[in-house]
C-alpha angles and dihedrals in degrees: 000000000000101000118349113188111208122194109256101176134343107276091359134103121294132237115248116213122194127162097221094045094048091049090052092048091050093051097043092049102040096089092045093050092049090049088056090055093251132123114252089216090062099047117076128192108212125195117220122200098235126123095214121100103249147119131186147165130227132179114327129023102303129120114205117207123189118230087233090064092056090050091049095048118093096202146003092262091065090053090049089055090054092046091050091054092049092046085054088061091051097045093045093050094238096154091060095041090046090056089049091051090056092064099067090042090053091047091052091049093049093046091052089050092051093048092043093050090048090054091048090051089051090056100261096116099161092045091048093052089047092053091051093047094048092047093051092045092050092048092050092046092052092048094047091049089052090049093051090053090052091051092051090049091051090051091054093045092048091051090051092051092050091052093048090049091050092244120139117247089212090102092053091055095044092050092051087052089056089054089047090056089055091051090054088067088067098040110160093015098077119091104204091205093058097053128103090218132041111258112272093244090058092048092050091049092050095049108033100082095047094044093049091047093052115107089231095056094094093045113118120230117257105271092214091054092048089051090052090049092054090052093049092046091052096048090045090053089052091053104041103031127074109265093245091054092050091051090053090055094042108028123188090258089067107087097178122126089249092054093049088050094050095044093048089060094040095051092044091050092044094052101254102128097171092053091044090051091050094052092047090048090053089057093052091048089054092053119358092185097056105111093205092056090050088048095057091049090052094044093052091049092047094050090046088062096259104117096155091055090046095058096076098055092038091051089050090048092050093050093042092052093048091251098309103199096230094050092042089054090055090050090050090050091051092050091052093044091060087071087219110134090206087071095054098086091056091044091053092047097051093040093051089054090046093053092046091054096039106025096171094060103117093189092054092052090049091053092046091051090051092050092050092047093050090048091053098251098130094167095059091040086059091049091053089049089051091052092050095045092049091054092049093050094249094134096167092058090043092054095046093047094045092051091051089051091049091053094051107033118082110266121259094013117130092256091049091050091050091050089051091052093051092046091053099043095041090044089055090049091052091048092050090050090053092051092052091053092056 
């Protein structure tokens, strides 16, 4: 799948999933994650479709990176510096401690409101409002101060992980300098005590000596990784930017691989199929064995309403990527879209592998359910629906579909056992929801 937007939150930005990008993230972060004492298989780098320059962590072991950060970065090493900082938050348990820090701040806010309202009730309106304002300001100040300490700690941890992994911290410093340039636009308007992060100048000052003294500082970034970053940055530009903006960055005179990549997406997005086909064809000519080049050819054909023509390149991309689940899902979709029942067995086969390797891919489960339904296997179509509904939080649908699957799939088979698991866990979730409503 070239770029698969996945709903992140209603009305909010979406998650972008791309096989080549996720493979790059996994490789560029593996050494950092290991240095932090974590398992690379457990830590995911997730791309968010948001033009702002930002990255963050939430509960679990996932680092979320905005598409705007990739566009702002000059090289892979800068992105590694950002990832190292965010991994520092995960390894140091900052999400949990941050939630704990919110409790005293909330208590202080509530106490100031109680005292302020009491003063208002006693006739001291101005004094009461002042008490509430001071209490809320103090609570916010304490929490922000705590947050800035966490950010400084994550900086130090990230620097340590880079050093341990043998990766230069040069990119971390250069990216902070980019942020510092942005801060200069608001010079005189920024209150350093009301920020969630230390100012970039302070972070640079705290880190520079240690980063430059690290034995890895002089290490050069992996040329192959930097090449992969340029490709990903170009294809991302083609997807998220307006076509005219992409063509300014990568004009027709630029015959590099990156430019062909970016223009293929831009022309496809802008509704110029012939030009998109030509740019994708140029990529395949450059390297016929590259699975990601085959993928873009197949994706363009599929979205142009030519699923039969798309099967060949998508099959080559799937095989060349060792059945990458995102690419395999696109192949499965193309096979189904031909409306030829002879293609359904292959669609089911590749989609089953895709869901086994990437079991939280809602789109893959939807396609697998469609393939089962069109082949007449209603029971397993129901199981696929149960999987998808469970992931989306629709526990009632998950329970009903799982129970139907249980009643119609041979007992004690792997699919039957999975349906039983969903029926039990989703049933418990429905029961808990009912108790909370009482």
